[in-house]
Structure formats: C-alpha cells, structure tokens
N, C-alpha and C positions, 0 to 999 in steps of 0.2 A: 483223772486228776485226784490227788489225795486230799481228803477233807480234814481240816485241822480241828483240834479240840480245845475249847476254852474252859478252864476249870476256875471257877470263881472262889477265892479263898474266903474263909470264915473270919469275921472280925475278932480281934483279940481283946482281952480285958484291958481296961484303961490303965495307963502307966506313964511311960515316957513318950510324950507326944512328938510328932515330927513337925518341923518348922517349914513353912513355905509350901504346903501341900493343899491349900484350901480348895483348888479346883477338883480335887479327887476325893474318893471315899474317905471318911474320917478314921482311917486306920491308925491305931496307936499301938505302941509296943512296950511291953514291960521288959526289964532286964532279964527276967526269968524266961522270957519267950525267945531271946536271942539264941541262935543255933547252938545246940549242945551235941556232943559226940561221945563215943565210947571212952571210958576212962583211959587216960594215957595218950589220947590223941586230941590235941588242942585244935579247935575249929579254925581252919584257914591259916595255921601257923606252922611253918617248917621247924623242925628240930634244930635249934641253933648249933647243936654239936656237929651236925653233918650237913646242914642246909638242904635237907631232902624235902621235896615237895610233899605237903601233908596228905593230899589225896592219894598220890601214888604209894606213899608209905602205908596208909590205912587200907588200901586195896590189896596189898601184898598178902598172899596166903588166904584170902577170902575165897571160900568155896561156894560156887553158885549152885543152889538147889532149885532146879526148875519146877514150875508148877505142874500139876498133873495134866492140865489142859493148856494149850497155847493157841494163839490165833491161827485159824485155818485159812482155807482159800488160797493155797499157794498157786501161783501162776508165773509164767515167764514174763519178763518185761516186754511191754509193747515195743515194736520196731519203730524207731524215730525217723523223721525225714532226714535223709543223708546230708542235706545241705545245712542242717541245724545241729544234729548230734550224731555221734558214733555210739554204738553199743559196744563197750569194751569190758575187759576183766582186769581187776586189780587184786593183788595178793595181800590178804590179811592173816592174822593168826588163825582165823577160822577156815581159811582156804581161799579159793579164787571166787571173788564176788563181782556181780554185774554193776555197771555204772554207765551213765550217759556222759559223754565228753564232747565239748566243742571241737570239731575237726581242725587239724592243722592246715592253714592256708598255704603252707610251704613257701612263705615269702622271706624266711630268715629272721623275722621279727620276734622278739620276746615280749610277751604281754602279761599284764596282771591277770590273776585267776582267782576264782572263788569256788569253794565247795559249798553247796547249798543242801541243807537237810530239811525235807518237807515235813509238814505237820501230819497229825493222825498216825497212820501206820508208817513210821519213818524208816522201818527196816526194808520196805519195798519201794520200788519206783514204777511209775507208769507215765501217762501222758503229761509232760510238762512243757509242751511246745504249742498246744492249741491256745488260741486267744481266750483270755479270761476277762470277766467283767471288772471294771476299774475299782469297784467297791469290794472285791474279793478276789484279787489276783494273787494266787499262791504259786505262780510259775516262776517268779523272780526274773522274768524275761528282761527286765530293765538292764540287768548287768550285761547280758550278751548283746543287747541292742546298743550298748555303749562301747562294745569292743572288748569286754572282759571275758576271758575264757571261763566256761562254766563246767563244773563236774557235779553230777547228782549221783552219789554212791548209794547202792543198796547195801544192806548190812546183813550180818549173820542171821540165818533163818528166814530171811525175807525172800520174795520171789521163789526161785528154785535154788537158792544158795545153800551151801553146806552150813552146818552148825545149827545151834538152837538160839532162839531169841532169849536174851538175858535181861532186857529192860534197863538200858542206860548203864550197863556194866561192861561186858565184852564189846559192846557197840562203840565205846570210847576208843578201844584199840583199833577197831575197823576204821574209824574216821582218821586216826593218826596214820594208819597205813595208806588211806586214800590221799592224805597230804603228801606223803613221800612219792606216791605214784604221780600225782599231779605236778609236783615240783620237778620231776624228771622228764616231763614232756618237752620236746624240742621247741614248742611255740609258747612256753611259759617261762616267765621270769621267776626263778625259784625264791627270790627275796621278796616277792610281792604276791604271796599266796594268802588269801583271806578265807574266813569261814563264816557262814551265816546259816540261820535256820529260824523256823517259825513254829510256835506252839510246842508240841512235843519235840520237834526238831530244834527249836530255840533252847529248850531245856538241855538237850544233848550237846548242842554247840557250846553252851555255857559250861557244862561239865568238862568238855574237852579243853576249853580255855583254862580251867582250874587245875589241869595237870601241869601247867607251865609250858604248854606247847608253844612253839615259836611261830605262830601265824603272824602275819603282818598286822592283822586286825580281826576282830570277831564282832559279829552283829547278831544279837540274840533277841528275837521278837517274841514277846508273849510267853516267856518261860514260867514255870512254877518253882516255888522254893522247896516244896515237898512233893515228891512224885507219888506218894500214897494216894493223893487226891485223884490221880488218873484211874485208879481201880485196876482190877485184874486184867482188863482188856489190853492195857498197855504196860502192865507190870507183871510179867509171867514168872513171879517168884513169890515166896511167902511174905505177904504184907504184914504179918504179925511179927516178923523178924525186924526189930527196930534198927539194928545195926545195918542190915541189908538195905533198908530204906534210906538210912542216912548216907551210906556210901553212894547213893544215886541221887541225892537231893542237893542242889547247888548251894543252898543257904549256908552249908557247913564248911565250904572250902574256898571262899571268895579270895582270900589273900594269896592263894596259889597262882592267880592269874599274873602273867608276865608280859602281856601285850595289850595294846589299846583295845578295850572291850566295851561295846555299847549295849546296854540292856534296855529294851524299848517296849512300851505297851500303850495301847490306846486307852483313853479315859473311860470308855464304855464297853460293856459286854465282854470282859476278858479277865485277865489275871493281875489286875492292878494291885490288889491286896498283896499278892506274892511279891511283886516288884517293890512295894513299900516296905515289906518286912525285910527283904534282902538288903535294901538300901540302909535300913536301920542297923542291921547286923554289920554291914560294912562300916558304917560310921562309928559304931560302938566297939567292935572287936577286930574285924579284919583290917580296917583302915588302909584299904588298897586304892591308891589314886589312879591305877590303871583302868579301873572299872567306873564307867559313867552310867547313871540311871536316868532315864528320861520318861516322863509321863507325857502323853500326846493329847492335848486338848483339841476336841473337835473330831476325834476318830475313835474307832473301836478296834477290836482284836484283828479284824480282817481289812477294814478300809484304809488302815495306815500303810499297808504293804506297798501298794503301787507308788504313791508319792514319795515315801521314804526310801524305797529301793532305787527309784530314779535319782533321788538326791545323792544317795550313797554311791551309786555307780559313777556319777560324775566326780565325786570326791576321790574314789579309787583311781580313776584315770589321772587325776591331778596329783596324786600322792606319790611323789618321786623324791622326797627329801630323805635325810638320814634316818628319821624315825617317823612312824605313823602318828599323825596328830588329827585324824579325822574326828569330828564332833558334830553334833547337831546345833543349829543356832538357837541359843537359849532365849526363849520368849519372842522369837521372830518367826513369822509364819513361813511354812513350806506349803504353798497352795492354801488349802483350807485347814491344814493341820498346824498347830503351834506347839513346838516342843518346850518342855519345862524341865530344866536340869534339877534333879532332886537332891543329889549328894553335894551340898554346898561346901563340904569339907574337902572335896576332891579337886585336883587341878583341872582347869578347863582347857 
C-alpha cells in the first residue's frame, strides 16, 4: 500500500485575513503572496484573445530537465485478485503504462467510474485491495464497494513503465490518457468519469483539473499549493528553477478548472495551510466557482479518507443530472467529520 506524504505549509506574514476560518490554523495571506507566474502568463487566466487554457499555454515548449537521481526501487505491479481488479495497459505519450481496472461484469450496464491517484509515490501502483484501517484507508475502496468502476493508473517511470518521472508534468498527460482509456471501456458511462487523489495524488489530480479536462468531477484530498515542499524525492527536477516549480504547483492555475472540483483537507496533521492559501488565491484572483475548498473539522490528513470517500461514492451513484453538483454538506457532520466550506464567494 502506498504511503502518503503530508507537507505542512509555513505560515505567511500578516496581511489580508481569511474570514470564517477560526477552527483552522490562523493562516493569513498578503496580496503579494497570491500566486505569481512567469511574466506574460497571468495566473489562472486564459488569454481572452484565444480562450486558451492558461496551464496548457504555459506548459507548451517547456523542456523537462530531469534530476541526476530519480527514485529507484522499480518493480512490477503486484497481481491483484481477479475478482477485484484486472492488471491492464493503457497508452499515454510515454508509452504503454500499467493500471488496475475493475473488471467488466458483462451485464451490458454502463457505470460511473473514477480514476484514483494514490499518495506518496503516485507514479507506481501496488496493493490497493487489502483491507486498511478506518483511520488511514488509502485504498479508496468505498467507490468500488458502491458499484463505481475504479482505475488506478501507474504513471511514466513508475513500476516497470517506460519514460522518466517528471514530477507533476508529463504525469498530467498520463492521467488524461488514462481518462480516455477508461471512458472507452464497455462497462463505463463516458459522461460520468471522475478523478480523485490523495496527498501527492491529490496535487496531481488538481493539476489535471486545471488543464480544463472534462471530468464529471474531481476530488483532491490534501494537496499542496507549491510542490517544492515535497523535496527532491517526489520532484525529480531542478527545484531551483522557479518556473518549473510553478508549472507544477496548483495555486497558479485555479481558474483553468472547468468541472466541479472539491479540494479537501483535515483540520489536523496535513496541508491545511496550502488549502487556505489556494482558497485565498481563488477568492482574490482566479475567482473560479467550479472549485470548492473544504476544511474538515475533527479529522486529519488520513482519517478523513474513509468517511468522505464513502460519502462521495454515494453522491457519484446518485449524480445523474445534466451537470455535476456534488458538494459536501457545509457545517453538517459526516460521521465524526464536519466539513466547512471556506470559499464563501463560490457557488454552493
């Protein structure tokens, strides 16, 4: 089972306070701390002349310079129980990559589906079927238990895959390729494909959403606003290259999101400061009401996963309307967890 990483952000200097956030760390944000990007690229804003997605435009022509050392320990994915997952290959720009996929029951039914990106080493996949403790369940099994088709893609350079790890850059293209593969499966409703991830996987899921990808909905648990905090273990590129870091950091590209996206973190032992800063950036500059930020009172970076994924799985099954309107109940408990909607300027 992949182990997730919680990176606790450093509090910023006093400036523009956030309203309604008393249960959480007293993070405050100055206007100067709001996401800045390379000159000529406005954070989270498409060029009005052509309507192009800002993150895709900024990524064009960027040359990935790999670090001298990358994470080792390459191994083939574990063989899953055949009744739970198939080990399949999907094609990305890096080549054919391994994935776990819920098998087709061959009953002619089309089902909602979700791609899940694990935390920690999110380029590789391993055991995501064994039972996990309720206070740290990173398997996201609640979706398959609710009848949602699941896909766990490995990414370039992970397991025995072709390509090199790029740290939240080429991996974005891999996830988009996984979506195409999943939507083409005979037991999947192509209009109801979701994306979720936790920790490093939550960061990648949010970046994918920021390309304007047409997922039905995206659930990003515990992401960071700035990937430099992960360090070289999960960022195999020159961390002194500020532009390379910005292209991989979700805080700069929030208004590129075009589907319902929930950004979620527990109150304790996690990346709550990152979530608060991204919420401030969204309120001040991106102003994207597709993105909802939730702080979860009574939970931490890991304990929120099981109850929230169970709740979201039920919402996915019921999500059959013309547009996704999945949200968490503001200030209403889900078991022992109470969500608090932070971006009061966003549509609920």
